[in-house]
N, C-alpha and C positions, 0 to 999 in steps of 0.2 A: 181648121180654125187656127193652126199654128201660125200662119201668116199674120192673122189679126193680132195674136198675142205678141209676136215679135215687133210688129209695127207700133202697137200701143206702148210697149216697154220703151221703144226707141223714142216715141213722142214724149213720154214722161221724163226720160233720162235727159233729153235735150231741152227741157223747159227752162226758160229764163224769165225772171221777173224784171220788168222794165219800169223804172221810176222816172218822174219828171213832170213838167207842166207845159202849157202852151197848146198849140194846135195839135190835132190828131197825128199829123205827119211828124211834127217836132217831138212828140212823145214817143213815137215808134219809128225812128229813122231806119232801123234795120229791117222793117217789114215793108215789102213792096206794096204798091197800091193794088187794091182788089180789082180784078177784071170785071167788066160789066156782065150783067146777067144776059144770057142768050135769049133767043125767041121763046115764047110760050110753047110748051110741048103739048101736042094734042093727045088725048087719051085714045087707046086702042078700042075697037069694038068689043063689047062684053058678050061672051058666049057662056052658056051654062047657067045654073041657078046660083044666086048669091048666097053667101053664108049669113045665116040669121041667128046662130047660136053663139053667144059671147064666149062660152066655155070652149067651143071648138076653135074659135079664133085665137084664144089664149094658148091653146095647145100648139098652134102653128107659129107662135112667136119663139124666138131663141130663148133658151133657159140657162140656168146657172151652169149646167154641164157643158154648154157650148162656149162659155166665157170664163175659162179658168183665171183665177186671180181677181175676179170682180165679185163684189158683194151685192146681193139683191137689196133693193130699197123697198120698204113696205109701200103698198099702194095708198096714196093719200086720200083716196076715195073710200077706203075700207073702214070697217067698224073701229070706233075709237080714234079715228083720225079727223077730228073736228077742225073746222076752219079756225085759225087763230084770231083772237080778238085784238083790237087796237089799230094803229096806223097801218095803211096798206101801201104797196108800191105804186108808182105812177109812171106811165109811159107817154111820151109826146112824139108824134101824134098817137092818139089813143089806139087806133087800129093796129099799130105796130106791136102792141102787147100780144097779138096773136102769133107772132113769129116764134117758132119752137114749141108752141102749144100743141097738144095732140090734134091731129087732123080733124077729129070729130068735134073739137071745141072751136073750130074756125068757121062756124055757120055753113057746114057742108051737108047736113041732114043725112047722116048714115043710118043704116038699118041696125047695126050693132058695132061695137068697137071695144078695144082694150089696149092696155099699155103696160110695159115693163121697164124697170130702171135699175141700173147697176152703178155702184161706186167703185173706183179703183184707187190706187195710190196717188198721192200728190195732186189731189183735186181732179183727177181724171174721172170720166163717167161715160156710160153708154145708155142711151134712151131709145126705146123702140115702141112705136104705137102703130096700130093698124085699125082700119075702119072698112066695113063692108057696105056697099051701096047697091041700090037697085040699078039695073042696067041703064035706065033713062036718066039717072042722076049722077053717075060717076064722072062723066066728062065735065059737067058743070063744077063738081067738087074739085077736080084736079085744076081746073082753070081758076077757081076762086082762090085757092092756096097760092098759086103762082102770081096772081095779081097782087096779093098782099105783099109778097116779096118785092115787087117792083115799086110799091108805094113806100118802102121802108129801107132804102139803101143807106140812108143816114138818119138816125133818130137818137133820142136821148130819154132820160128819165131819172128816177131816184128810187132807192129801195125803201123799205118800211121805216128805216132810221133816218131817212133824208139824205143819204149819201148819193152824190151824183154818179150817173152811169152813162157812158157814151157807147153807141152801137154803130158798126159799119158792116154792111152786107154786100156781097158781090158774087160773081159767078165762080164756079168750080168745075173743072173738067173731070168727068167720070165716064167710063165706058158705058154703053147702053146696058140696061138691066131690065129684067122682067118684060112686060108687054110694052111699057113706056116708062120713061124715067127722066128726072131732072135732078140737079144738085146745086148747092150753094154753100158759101162760107160766111160765118158770122163771127165778128170780133167784138167782144164785150169788155170794155175797159173801165176801171174805177180805182181811184186812189193809187195809181201807179201799178196796177195789176191787170193783166189781160188774160182772158180765156178765149181760146179758139175753138169754134164748133164747126165741124164739117158734117154736112147733112145731105142725105139723098132721099128723094121722094119717088117711090116706085109703084107702078100698077102691076098687079098680078090678077088677072081675071076681074072679078068684081071688087077686089080689095085694093085700097091704097095703103101703103106702109111708109112711115117716116123713120129713118135710121140716123141717129145722131151720135157722133163721137166728140167729146169735149176734153180738152187738156190745156194747161197753161202754155201759151205762146207757140206751141208746135204740135201738129197732128199730121202724120203721114197719110196722104191721099190713098195710098195702097191699103191702108187699114180699113178705110170706108169701103173701098171696092170689094175687099174680101168679105167684110161683114154683110154688105148688101147682097152679095151673091149667095151667101149662106142663108140669109133671111128669105130671099126669093125662092131658093130650093125648098125651104121648109114650108112656105106658103103653097108651093106646088105639090106638097106631099112627099117630097124626097127626104129620106131619113138623114139626120145630121151626121157629121163626121165622128 
């Protein structure tokens, strides 16, 4: 996990806040255009019995000991974490609100699922969620998530306070991981501030996992590569470093 830690620190240390107005390209002249998403990746055949115990799935997600320097975020679905009242955020088109949601909340019909989240310095964060599927439903779930990405390469919205937000989504090269995998980059810009999210979605047997690293302006792709590899190993039952 040392590679992940070094890459995350490098990403945060190199963060730059960009201010300005105008078109997306004018606001971010130093950021190259995002590459297009590649072909939809097919899921691998599922062998063995799927995981049906949410506790077991949680034990196979990376924990605080694997992510030094990151602080766990309480599960918003836990006791005492009620939904806030008042105005809510809006996304246009509406289906693009699914981007970065846990896979299980994207109409994928899992058997069980769970999620963990960690905050780091200077607005950096790591989010990992995993969902287990019956063998006959996993391929459709993987396809559904990838179709949403292709419908949401450029979208917009506003937060609960009405502040405008612009999103740009594109392809991201990552080496193959797990039994099947894909990756993408999301740029979220608002009021002259941009967050970069690098995301991998990986299949390990009957489980789909989504691994996200977010930081202002810059994230090293190698950080996502290392983190995804560690999460795949944990899902396969390999002890962490």
